[in-house]
N, C-alpha and C positions, 0 to 999 in steps of 0.2 A: 473706861475700862473695869468690867465687872471682874473679881477676883476669886471668889470663891467658888466651892465644889457647889454650893447653892444655886450659884449665879447673883450670890449677894444680891436678892431682893429682900435689902434692909432700907430704912426710911433714907438711910444718908446718898446711898448708892442709885435710890430710884429717883429720888429728888436732884441729885447731880447730873444725872443722865450719862453723863461721860467723863474721861479724864483724859485731856490731851496734852502729851508732851511733847515739848518743843523742844529743835537744835539751831542750832546757827552758825554762821560763818563770823565771825570777826572780820573789821572792813580791810584787814589785811589778807583774807582771807584764809584764816587759821580756823580750820573746824571745831567746834564747840563738842563733839563729838571725839575727841582725842585718843581713843582706842583703835588701834587696828581691828579692823573686820574681813573674816579671814573665808572665804565662800568658796564650796566644792561642789560639785553635783555628780552623785553617781549614774550609772548609763539608764539604770530604770527610773530617772528622775527626782529622787530625793536630793532636796537642798542638805548641806551639812554645814553649818555657820559658826564658827568660833572666835571668840573674842578673848584677850589674854589681859585678867586684871589681874590686880596687885593685893590677890587674897591667899595665900600659902597656903596650900592643903585642903581650899574648898570650890567647889565647883555648884553650876546651877544648870541643871539641867529641864530645856525647854522642848516637849514636841507639839507644832503647832500645826491645827488642822485646819486648812483655810475654809471652814464649812462651821457654818453655824445655821441660825433661823432663817435666813435668805435662802438658803437652800429646800426649803421644804414646801416644794411648788405643789407637790399632791394636794389636789383639796382631801379636806378631813384628815389629814395627816400630820400637823404641826406637833411640835416638838421633839421632832426624835434626835435632834441634834442635842438639844440638854440631854435627852435620854442616855445617850452614848456615855455622856460624862458621865454618868452614874455607872453604865451596864460595862465601861472597859476597864472596871475593877472586879470585873466577875472570874476572871483568872482565866487558862487554859489547859490542854492536856499535861502540857511540861511544868507548868507554875500554876498551882491552884491558886485562889484567892488571898487563902493563908499564907502560901509559900511565899507568894509576893508581898505582902505584910510584912512577916516575918523577913525576909532578904533584906528590905528598906529599913528594917527597925534595926537588924543586926549591924549595917554600916551606918546608923545612926541620920539616915536620912528624913527629912521633911517633906510628904508629898501633897500633893492637891492637884486640882482641874478648876478649870473655870469655861463657861460658854456664853457668848453674845450674837448678835446677829450677825455675824461674818466670820468668826473663829469657833474653834473649841482647843485650849491648849490643856497638856500635861505638864504638870511642872517638879521638880523637886531640888532638894539643897541639900550636898552630901559632899562627903571628903571626896578627894578630886582622887583618892586609889579606890574608889568604887567606882569608877567611870565603867570599867567593863563589865561590872557585874549589875550596871542599871545600863545597861544599853544590850546587855541580853535580856533582862526578862522585858525590858519597854519593848525593842523586835520583834519577842516574840508574842504579845500580846494584841502589837498592833498585825501581824498578820495571822495569827493563830486565834484571837478570842471564840472562845467556844460555848455557848450555852442551850440548853433547852428550851421547850414553850414554858414550861413550869419557873425556869428560872427569870426568864423574860417576863411572865406575867407578875411573879415578885417583885420586880425592879418597876414595871409599870405605876404596882400600887405604891409603891416608895416617892416614885414623882408624882403620882396624884395627892398625897399625903404632903409633901414639900408643896403644892400649888395652895393645897388648902390652910397652911399654914403663912402662906407668904401671902393668901387674899385677906387676912385681918388686919393689913393695913391700907388705908383707903389711896394710897396713891400705886398701887397694881392695877386694882378694875378703873381709877382715873386713866392711866396709861393707855390699858387695851382700849377703852373705849374710844379714847383721841386717836390712836393710831386704826382701827376699825373705822373710825370714821372718815379719816383724813385721805388715807388709801383705797381705791378701789381694786387695782391689779397687783402691784408689787407684794412681795413677803415680808416687807417689811409693815406690811397691814398686821400681822402677830406679833406679840412679844417671842422672847427666846422661850419663856415658858411652855407657850402654844394657847390655842384656844380649848376653855376647859371641856365643850362636846369631844374634843378631838382625845385630850387626855383622859377622859373617863371610857373612851372607844381603844386606847390602846391597848389594853390585855387584849383586843381581839387582831392586831396589828402584826403578827409574828413573822408571815412573811415577808411584810412591809420591811421589819426593822433589818433582816438577812439582805436585801435588797441594798437600803441606806449604807449599810457598814461597806457591801462592795463596790459599792459606786464611789465612796466618797472618802474612805480609808486606805487612801494608795498613795504608792511614794511620790506620785509627782504633785500632788495633793499638799502636803506633807514637808516641814521642815526642820531638821534635828537642829537646837541652838546650846551651845556650852559656851559659858561663861566664867571664868575664874581660871584657876591655873590648871592652863590646859595647852597641849601643842597640838597643833594643828592635822601636823604627818601624822600622828599619834592617833588622832581622831578618826579621820579618814580610813585609817587602815580598821580600825574599828568597826567604823560604819559599812565597808566594802565586807567585812567580816558576818558581821551579824545582821545587815539591811539588804546585802548586795543581791539576794536570790527570790525579793519583795516583788510580786507581778506588776507592772502597768496595770492602768484600769480604762476602760472602753469607753471611757468619755462622760460628759456630766449633762444634765441637760440644762438648758438654757434659764433664766431667772428671769422672767416675765416685767417689762419697764412699766412705768408708770407715765399716764400721760399727763398734760397739765390741767389743775383743777380750776374749773372754770366759774364757779360759785363758792360764797362764804357760806360753811356748815357751822351749825350748832345743834349741841346735845345737852341735856340737863340728864346726871346720873345724883341718884335718891341714894344716901348711906345710912341702915338702919342703926346705928351705934352714933351717940352724940361725939359731933365733929363738927371742927369752924368749918365754915366753906372754905372748898379749893378751887381757885379758878385754873384752869391751863388752853394757853392759846398756842397753837400750830401753826406755824409756815413751812410749806414745800421749799427746802432748799437743794443745794449742789452738793452732787459727792465728793470726794476726798481726795484732793488732788495736789501733787508736789509740782505742778507745772501753771495752773491756772488761778488765778488773782482771789476769785470768789469765797472760797471757802476759808483759808487766813484773813480774808477781810471781814467778815462774817465772825470770825472770831474775834478778832479784838473790838467789833462792833458791840459783844457781847459783853467786855470789859468797860467799852464806854459806857453805855445806856446800864447795865444792869447789875455791875459789881458793886461791891458795898461802900465806894468813891463815886458812885455815879448821883447824879441831883436825885432820880427819881428813887433810889434807894433812901436817900439820905429823907426824903418827903415819906414816903409812905411807911417807913422803918421808926427809924429816928425820932421826928419831929411831929407829927400827925398820929405816928402809932396806928395807920390803921390797917395794917398785916403786922405777921410776923417774922417773916422772910418773902423774898424776891429772889428769882434768877432765869436767867436765859443763858442758851446755850445750845449748839448744834453739836450733835456727837460726828466724831469722824467716824463715815462708813462708806464700806466700797461701792456702794450706789447712792444715789439721790436722796437726802434724807430732813429730817424735818428740822426747823429752828424751835425751842419748844419754850414757851415762857410759863413759869409756875409760880402760883402766890397764895398764898393762906391768910383769908381776909377776916379778922376781928368780930365783924358785925357781919348779919346778912345784908342789912340794911346799905351799906358800904360799897357790896360786890362791883356794879356798877361803875361805881363813882370808882371806883379804883380801876376797873378796865378803861375807863376811858383817860385814865392818867397814863395807862400806860400806850396807849394811841400817843398819846399828844409827846410824850417821849420820843415815840420813832418819828413821827411828822418832825422834830424836834432835830434828832440824828439826819433826816433826811435833807434840810434845808441850811442847817449851820455847822459849818466842817469842824470838826474836833481841833480843838487849839493843839498845834504842834508839838510843845513841850510835853503836853499830857500824852499825847500817841507814843513820842520818844521813851516817855517813864514807862507808860507798861509794856511797849515789847523791851526794855533794857528788864523790867519783873520778868516778864515771862522767859526769858533767856537765860539770868541768872537761877531761877526759881528750877529751871531745866538743870543745869550744872549741879547746883548744891543736890540733887533727888540723887544722881550718878553717886552711889556711894558705898553699892556692895554687890556682887554677883548677880543676888537677885535682881535689884531695880534695873541693875544695866538691860540683864535679859528681860526682864518685863515690858520694857523702854521698845526694847526692839523686837519681842513680839508682838507688840501693838503694830509697827510699822510692816513687817514681815505679813502680815495678816492682809494688811489692806492693799498692800502692793505686790507683795513676794518679794521686795528688794530692800535688804538692812540697809542701804545705803541712802532712801528716802529720810531716811533721821537727820539728815545733814542736810539735802535740797529742801525740805520743807521749809525751813527758817528763811532761807535766800529771798524765799516770797511774803513769809512777816515782816522780815528787815524792810522789802520794795513798797509794801500798801501804804498807800498816802490817805489824808487824809478824804480827799474828792474819791477815791476808791469804796473806804468805808458809806459814803454818801449812796455812789452808785450803786452796791448791792442792796442796801437798807430802800432803797426806791425801786429796785428790781424784784427784790422779794417781798416786802413786807406792803402787797396790798390786800384790801377785803375780798377779792376773789379767791385770792390763793390763802386764804387765812380757813382755820379752823378751831372752835371754839368748844370747851366742855366744862360746864360748871356742877361742882359735885356739891352737895349738900345733905345734912341730917333731914331725913324726910318722918322722925318719930317715929320710925319701926313699921311704918305702913305696908 
């Protein structure tokens, strides 16, 4: 999950790919997410969710738009989900951008936003007695955002500046090349930032920006989530007051489906600044699901084969010191995503050797079932890591926002780990054999080209 207003294109966020939050039910059936989830839906389709959390006088307020870069289906027009993460702070006739910031500052609120492939989320942390003020200004900008063409061009220029700053790290172009090569039709082909050619042309797309906002910033596509010192009945009354007149949209275009990859793909990427070679290997995988076993089995495989306790990590990072890091994972995505493996090799001459060691580890995962005791230990670690992370209104809201973005249903947080708990060693072998095939593989090798 990427959590900064700038889409968190920092090194750690890029190479970590995603953060999966886990929830579980104990064998006795007690939910690990023990805070009651209250759900209401306005007539216009807006979901309103509250979670009472023991944080006297404090609330986290999230607005989750189930629209991300996956919805940028028009050729030449990528980057608009991320663009609106910026543009939404431009103000309205009722509250200018200065008014908006002054109100939040006056109630001591900390506010920001983030965008990823599937969602855009706007969030604040404030005192609970500021709830109505926040709902007033948030509902206003979601219904009445106003900007002229000059404002639009100015913000589009800021987005280009952010891209140019992000591109100074080799990981962004590496991920761009991997996704652009691996995908043929699905919009996961481009990153959340968008294609550079589209970002450069964005100042000419004012009319499309109006269309994008009108299509996706609609109540049936949004969820208001409040966690902390909140009463659900009061929240629903305020929601009706401030959001009740928000009109439904007219529907959204379908996201194109990706067909199966039929042959291995390989690309080389030059980098004009000195850097160690970076190897990226991607395999097409499943979409997020809280009913199918594939996704949780692959998540567990990532721990078995690529965590710091794995034999591969010990060999390549610690014992032989051929690489300075290695990791593999598949992010939670609404549509079929990629299981990506990244490693940075210390010597160019060892890149091919390291690649072959990765394939050997995957073959072992296919043929040798993981030890039951180790599998149980991994599951337990996931479970308690999740539980320990639910320590503030913000962390609870952040976790629920992740799952709401994927399915629209906050109870996914409790269903999904039932699947993790059911995953067997044989399931891990099954998904490894299913997805980690040569014809399903895309490889990109980034290396220093001497500035040529």
